[in-house]
N, C-alpha and C positions, 0 to 999 in steps of 0.2 A: 368414279365410275366411267369417266370419259375414255379411259384407256382399255375398257372392257370391249368385248366383241359387240357388233351391232345387235345381234340376237339377245345378248345378256342385257344390254341397255334397254332394249325393247321390253324384255321381261320385267326389268326393274320398274319401268314406268307403268306398265300394265298392273303390276302388283300394287303400286302406290295408288293407282286409280281405284282398284278393287277395295283397298283398305279404307279409302275416303268414302267410297260408296256405301260400304258396310256401316260406317259411322252414321251416315245419314239415312240408313235403312232403305238404300236404293240398290238396284242390281247393277253390277259393273257394265253389263250390256247396254244400259241406258246411255252410256257415255262413249262418244266417238273420239278416238285419239287421232288428231291430225298431226302427222309428222311434217313439220315445216322445213322443207328442203330447199329454201331459197339459198342461192350461192353454192349449193352442193352439186357435185358432178355425178355421173353415172356410177363411178367407183364407190361412192358412199351411199347412194340410194339403192343400188341393186342388192346389196346384202340385206337390207330391210325387206325388199320385195321377196327375196329368197326365204326370209324368215316368216313370210306369210302376211306382212303388213300391206294394206291396200289403200289407205287414205293419206294423201299428202297435201301440203299447202305451199303455195308460191306467192311471192310479193309482186311480181311483175309479169305482165302479159308476154312481153318479148322473150324473157328468159324461159318461161313455161313453153312457149311455142317452139323454142329451139331444142328443148331436151325431152319433153314428154311423149311426143308421137313415137319416138324410137324406144323409150323405156317401156311404154305400154304394149309394144308389139309382143304378142304371144302370151301376155299375162292377163288373165280374166279378172274382172271386178275392180280394176283400179279406179279410184276417184281422185281428181285433182281439184282443190279448192283455192280460190283467190282470197288471200288473207291481207293483202296490201291495198293501198288506195288505187282507185280506178278512175282514169280520165274518161270523160264522156265520149271522146273520139276513138276510144279503144273498146267501146261497148260491144261492137259486133264481133271482134276477135275474142273477147271474153266470153260471150254467150256461146260461141262455137267451140271453145276449148275447155271451159271449166264446168264442173258438176255442181258447184255452189260458189256464191260470191258473198263474202263476209263484210263488205265495206260500202254498202249503199247508204249514202248520207245526205243526199240533196235532190230536190225535185228534178233538176235538169238531167241527172244521172238516171233517175227513174224513167223519164221519158225516153232517153237514149236506149236504155236496156229493153224497154217494151218494144221499141221499133226493131232492135237487134233480134229479139226473140221471135218476132213475127217473121223476120227475114230468114233467119237460120233454121227455124223450126225446132230449136232447142230451148228448154225452159229450166235453167239451173235455179235451184232454190236460193233466195236472197235473204241475207241477214242485214237488218238495218243497224248501222254503227251509231252508237250513242256516245257523245263526248261526255262521259259520266263524271269526270272531274272538272269539267268546264275549263279545259286547258287550251289556250289559243293556238299552240303549236301542233295540236293533234286534230286529225280528221274526226268526223262524226257530227251528227246533228245535236243541237242543244236539247236537253231534256224537255224544255217547254215546246220545242218544235216537232217533237215525235208524233203527236196526233195528226198534224198537218201532213207530215211525210207519209204516214200510214194511209191517210185519205188519198194522197197522190198515187200510192201503189195500188189501192183498191180501184181507183178510177180507170186504170189501164190494165187491171187484172195481173199485176206483177206477182209471181209466186213468193210470198213472204214466208220464210222458214222460221224467223225469230229475230232476236236482237244480239248484237255483239258489242263488247267494250274492251278497252285497254285502260285499267285504272292508273292513277298517277304513280310514278315510280317512288320508291323509298318511303312509302307509307303503308299502313295496314290495308290490304285490299278488300277485306271482308265486307265493310260497309258499302263499298261500291258494287260488289257482286250482289249483295242483298238488294240494293236499289234497282239494279238491272232486272233481277228476278221479279221484283214487285211490279216494275213497269211491264214486263212481259205478261205477267198474270193479269194485270189491269186491262191489257189490250187483247187478251185471249190468244197469246202466242206461246207455242210449245218450246221453241228452240232457244237455247242460251249458249252463245259462243263466247266463252270467257275462261281465263286461266291460261298461263304459259308455264315455262319450265320451273320458275321459282314459286308459283302459287297455285298450280292446278289442283292440288289436294283441297285447298280452301274452296276453290271454285266448285269442285265436285260436291262437297258437303252442302253448298248453297244452291245446287240445282243445275250446274253446267251440263249441257247435253253434248257439247263439243269443246275440247281443249286443244290448244295450239302449241305444240311442244317442239322446240328446236334444239337448244343446248343440251338437254338431258339425253337426246338421241344422237346428236351429231358432234357434240363437243363445242368448245368456244370457236367462233369464227375468227380467222386470222385477219 
């Protein structure tokens, strides 16, 4: 499918989301498709914009700052989400640029984002990243630390949209998605940012509200 047109790839992913939603007796409109455009240039992003897609994801503040102001020009309704790790010293730039931040994982970042939102007057929705597989190499708070992180967010009125996870590679992701969904339910959170190119169908059946898709839309990165 990667040699198909951008519009055809987009239709294919949307169709798979709709099929997974139907299995779970959900509406496809309950799921936001984030086209993860990290490392992609205007020549690959613009065709998706022309096909009507409006929600994109970036991994790095600097890369997004360099390309999105121009890409957004004259296009209504574009949202750019930060799906990569965020350093506290970049919180102000992130608050100014992004419409949602999917990688809030520690109290120091909560504090930095609250200060940044106060300063910029912008309040992007924040997903708390949970290290759902307890992997030392991955970002995210430990499951046991989630209640304290939520308390820190509430203390400074950070707008918490939900939870985010990246399950361990090479294993069945369903149990990890189910655990994240239960954690969100237990804490009264509606948003679930989970599922990527290889497993977003499973994520949708287990309640994902946001899926982060790169390869299926843009092909393998060189």
